[in-house]
N, C-alpha and C positions, 0 to 999 in steps of 0.2 A: 543411555539414549531413551529407553522406555522404562521408567521406574515402575515396577510391579511388585508390590508386597515384599520389598527387600531383596528381590532377585538381582543377581549380578548382571549388569548390562551386557557383558561379554557372553554370558550364558544365554541371555535373551536373544542376542544376535545369532548365536550358534543354533538355537532352537528354531528361529525364524528361517534361517538358511536351510535347515533340515526339512522344513515344511514347504520349501520352494519360494520363500519370500525373501527378496533381496533388498534390504533397506540401505539407503544412501542419503547423506546430508547434502543439501544443495545450498551453496553460498549465495544468499540474497541480501540486498540492502533495503529493498522496498517491494511490497506486493500490493497491487491495486485491483480491486474487484469493481467493475463498472456495472451499474444498474441504470434503469430509466430515471434520469434526473439527479442521480447522486453517485458518489464513489465511496467505497470503503477502502481505507488505506492502512497498511501495516508497515511501520518503520522497523527495520532490523528484526525481521521475523525469523523463526526457526522453521525451515522447510525440509521435510523428509520425503524422499521419493521411494516408494515401495513397488518393486516389480514382482508381479505374480503372474506366472504363465504368460509372459509377454505383454501384459497390460500394466500400465503405470498408474499409480495412485499417488496423489500429492497431499500430504498432511501439513497444514500451515498453522503455526501457533504464534501468537504475539498480541500486542496491544493494538486495538483497532480504533480508528477515528473516522468520522463521516465527513465528507466534503460534498459540496454541490458539484454537479457535472461540469459546470462552467469553470470557475476559478475558486481557489481556496479562500476561506473566510479571512485568513491572514492577509492575503494579497489585496482583497477588496478593501479591507480595513486600512491597510497601509496607504493605498492610493487615495482613499477618501480623506484620511487625516492629513496627508501630505498636500493635497490640493484644496483642502477645506471645503469639500462637497459631500453630498449624501452618498450612501453606499450604492444606491440605485444608479446614480450618475457615474460613480466609479466603475461599476460593473459594465455599463454601456461603453465607457472609455476603454476599458480593458478588451472588450469585444472588438472595437474599432482598431485597437493597437495590436491585435492578435496575441494578447497576453503579455505584451512587453510593458513592464511596470513603468519604466522611465518614459516611454513614449506616451503612455496614458496620463501620467502626471503632467508631463509637458503640455499635452493637448488641453488638459483641463485648466491649466494656469494661464493660457492665452486668452 
């Protein structure tokens, strides 16, 4: 779980428990951090929850990508190319369609 200088992970867990730290793996498929105007997204992250004296700390590891707070770049690009319009128009259509890709494309093709 925590590779430290060749230390056996089981020994590391035992030492942490002796210090009052309870590590536990949390099964997650996606973690999203929302900021003003953008999102940081991790797909298939490793999430470790550590309980120390009743307080929980979450350690999140994984590959991170940045998205706009509105719609993902992939969604905007798909709508724009499918309806043969600019990405700005595609983004507007996605807003009007509440993020529904099919509705946005359909509205733009009319």
